[in-house]
C-alpha positions in Angstrom: -52.7 -42.1 44.5 -51.1 -39.8 42.0 -51.8 -36.1 41.7 -53.2 -36.6 38.2 -55.2 -39.7 38.7 -58.2 -39.6 36.4 -57.0 -36.5 34.5 -56.4 -36.2 30.8 -53.6 -34.1 29.4 -52.2 -32.9 26.0 -48.5 -32.2 25.7 -47.4 -30.5 22.4 -43.9 -31.3 21.2 -44.1 -34.3 23.5 -42.0 -36.8 21.4 -38.6 -35.6 22.5 -36.6 -33.3 24.8 -38.4 -31.4 27.5 -41.8 -32.5 26.1 -40.9 -36.1 26.4 -39.8 -35.6 30.0 -43.1 -33.8 30.8 -45.1 -36.7 29.3 -43.2 -39.2 31.4 -43.6 -37.2 34.6 -47.4 -36.6 34.1 -47.9 -40.3 33.4 -45.9 -41.3 36.5 -48.3 -39.1 38.5 -51.4 -40.8 37.1 -52.4 -38.8 34.0 -53.4 -40.1 30.7 -51.3 -38.1 28.3 -51.7 -37.4 24.6 -48.6 -36.5 22.7 -49.0 -33.9 19.9 -46.0 -33.8 17.6 -45.2 -33.4 13.9 -42.9 -36.4 14.0 -44.5 -39.4 15.7 -42.3 -42.5 15.8 -43.1 -46.1 16.6 -43.2 -47.0 20.2 -45.0 -43.8 21.4 -48.2 -44.3 23.3 -51.3 -42.1 22.7 -49.4 -40.1 20.1 -51.2 -37.9 17.6 -49.6 -36.4 14.5 -50.5 -32.7 14.9 -48.9 -29.6 13.4 -49.4 -26.6 15.7 -49.1 -24.3 12.7 -52.2 -25.8 11.1 -55.4 -24.9 12.8 -57.4 -27.7 11.2 -54.8 -30.3 12.3 -54.9 -28.9 15.9 -58.7 -28.9 16.0 -59.0 -32.4 14.7 -56.3 -33.6 17.2 -58.0 -31.9 20.2 -61.4 -33.4 19.3 -59.9 -36.8 18.8 -58.2 -36.7 22.3 -61.4 -35.4 23.9 -63.3 -38.3 22.4 -60.6 -40.9 23.1 -60.0 -39.8 26.7 -63.4 -38.6 27.7 -62.3 -35.0 28.1 -59.3 -32.8 28.5 -58.1 -31.3 31.9 -54.5 -30.1 31.2 -52.8 -28.6 28.2 -49.0 -28.1 28.1 -48.0 -25.9 25.3 -44.4 -27.0 24.9 -43.9 -27.2 21.1 -41.3 -24.7 19.9 -38.4 -24.1 17.6 -35.2 -22.2 18.2 -33.6 -19.3 16.3 -30.2 -17.7 16.4 -29.1 -14.2 15.4 -29.6 -10.5 15.9 -32.5 -8.6 14.4 -30.4 -8.4 11.2 -29.9 -12.1 10.8 -33.3 -13.4 10.1 -35.6 -12.3 7.3 -39.4 -11.6 7.6 -40.3 -15.1 6.6 -38.2 -16.6 9.4 -39.7 -14.2 12.0 -43.2 -15.2 10.9 -42.3 -18.9 10.9 -40.9 -18.9 14.4 -43.7 -16.8 15.9 -46.2 -19.1 14.1 -44.8 -22.1 16.0 -43.8 -20.7 19.3 -46.7 -18.2 19.9 -49.6 -18.8 17.6 -49.2 -22.5 17.9 -49.9 -22.2 21.7 -52.9 -20.0 20.9 -54.3 -22.5 18.4 -54.0 -25.5 20.9 -55.4 -23.5 23.8 -58.3 -22.1 21.7 -59.3 -25.5 20.5 -59.1 -27.0 24.0 -60.9 -24.3 26.0 -64.4 -25.7 25.5 -63.2 -29.0 27.1 -61.2 -27.3 29.8 -64.3 -25.3 30.9 -66.0 -28.6 31.8 -63.1 -29.8 33.9 -62.8 -29.5 37.7 -59.0 -29.3 37.5 -58.3 -27.3 34.4 -54.8 -26.0 33.8 -52.7 -24.7 31.0 -48.9 -24.5 31.3 -46.8 -22.8 28.6 -43.2 -23.5 28.1 -41.4 -20.1 28.2 -37.7 -19.5 28.6 -35.0 -17.5 30.4 -34.8 -15.6 27.1 -38.1 -13.9 28.1 -36.5 -12.3 31.2 -32.7 -12.0 30.4 -31.1 -10.4 27.3 -28.9 -13.1 25.6 -26.6 -12.6 22.7 -27.8 -13.9 19.3 -31.3 -14.7 20.5 -33.4 -11.7 19.4 -36.1 -13.7 17.5 -36.3 -16.6 19.9 -36.4 -14.2 22.9 -39.1 -12.1 21.3 -41.3 -15.2 21.0 -40.7 -16.2 24.6 -41.4 -12.7 25.8 -44.7 -13.0 24.0 -45.4 -16.3 25.7 -44.8 -14.8 29.1 -47.2 -11.9 28.4 -49.7 -14.2 26.8 -49.7 -16.4 29.9 -50.7 -13.4 32.1 -53.5 -12.3 29.8 -54.9 -15.9 29.5 -54.7 -16.3 33.3 -56.8 -13.1 33.6 -59.3 -14.1 30.9 -60.0 -17.6 32.1 -59.6 -17.5 35.9 -63.3 -17.2 36.5 -64.0 -20.1 34.2 -61.9 -22.3 36.5 -58.9 -22.5 34.3 -55.5 -21.7 35.7 -52.7 -20.6 33.3 -49.0 -20.5 34.2 -45.7 -20.8 32.4 -42.3 -22.4 33.2 -39.1 -20.6 32.3 -36.2 -23.0 31.8 -32.6 -21.9 31.6 -30.4 -23.4 29.0 -31.4 -27.1 29.0 -29.8 -30.2 27.9 -32.1 -30.8 24.9 -31.6 -32.2 21.4 -31.7 -28.6 20.0 -29.0 -27.4 22.4 -27.1 -30.6 21.5 -27.1 -29.7 17.8 -25.9 -26.2 18.6 -23.0 -27.7 20.6 -22.1 -30.1 17.9 -21.9 -27.3 15.4 -19.5 -25.2 17.6 -15.8 -25.2 16.8 -15.1 -26.7 20.3 -18.3 -28.4 21.6 -16.8 -29.3 25.0 -15.7 -25.7 25.6 -19.1 -24.4 24.4 -20.9 -26.8 26.8 -18.7 -25.6 29.6 -19.4 -22.0 28.8 -23.2 -22.5 28.7 -23.1 -24.4 32.0 -21.0 -21.7 33.6 -23.5 -19.0 32.5 -26.0 -20.5 35.0 -25.2 -19.9 38.6 -25.5 -23.5 39.6 -22.8 -24.3 37.0 -24.5 -26.8 34.6 -27.2 -27.2 32.0 -30.8 -27.7 33.3 -32.1 -31.2 32.9 -35.4 -31.8 31.1 -36.7 -33.8 34.1 -36.2 -30.7 36.3 -38.4 -28.7 34.0 -41.0 -31.5 33.9 -41.1 -31.4 37.7 -42.0 -27.7 37.6 -44.7 -28.3 34.9 -46.2 -31.1 37.0 -46.5 -28.8 39.9 -48.1 -25.9 38.0 -50.5 -28.3 36.2 -51.4 -30.2 39.4 -54.7 -29.6 41.3 -52.3 -29.2 44.3 -51.5 -25.8 42.8 -55.1 -24.6 42.7 -54.2 -21.1 44.0 -51.4 -20.6 41.6 -52.2 -18.8 38.3 -50.5 -16.1 36.2 -47.1 -17.3 37.5 -43.8 -17.7 35.6 -41.7 -20.3 37.4 -38.0 -20.1 36.6 -36.0 -23.4 36.4 -32.7 -21.8 35.5 -30.2 -22.5 38.2 -30.6 -19.0 39.5 -29.8 -17.3 36.2 -32.8 -14.9 36.3 -32.3 -13.5 39.8 -28.8 -14.3 41.2 -25.6 -12.3 40.7 -22.8 -14.4 42.2 -19.3 -13.1 42.6 -16.6 -14.9 40.6 -14.8 -17.6 42.5 
């Protein structure tokens, strides 16, 4: 018996990277999982072309999943985009664009799913946050601001919906070995040196693997975590809390 047997989940940004790992993990544990993504390629199972910046697209997708699956028990708000630079680097349009995906996108999906989650006996929302919400990183002002908003949003949603039987938590990955990080490494003058530097920045000395983040999401979303809500779970190799001496 899997922890998610009989449960239906939505994972946004589920076609690649951390989202793909989350989809695979929840399915291994027995869930039926709908993938929401702007780019849906052949070979994906239960994939829905949904743009989290378009409220109509989100509402149609959520209602389609609820009809196809017979309800919705879990929502994983994982869709997000990156951004580099200081506060001077990005113009207003870019600030609005990244917030629209990373923050308001999670709001849209949660808002559309809430009527279905209220009818579930195992309702949970898990938001993908970041180490950038809790540690100041160079050249990540815009991205970090959106993730700080997600961490705060998680707490307020947990308070608002606890008595409706809906738990809300977030997972805070460190620098993970994802396609976006891969593109950043490829654009560096010395990709190997940049990868080594990013790995060394985390106390355990390497990039976080998407499957490790998926394991944390699976715990937070699981009925086995029924007393866990309003929590930010770091999966960062100790980056948030540890201060190791140089070897």
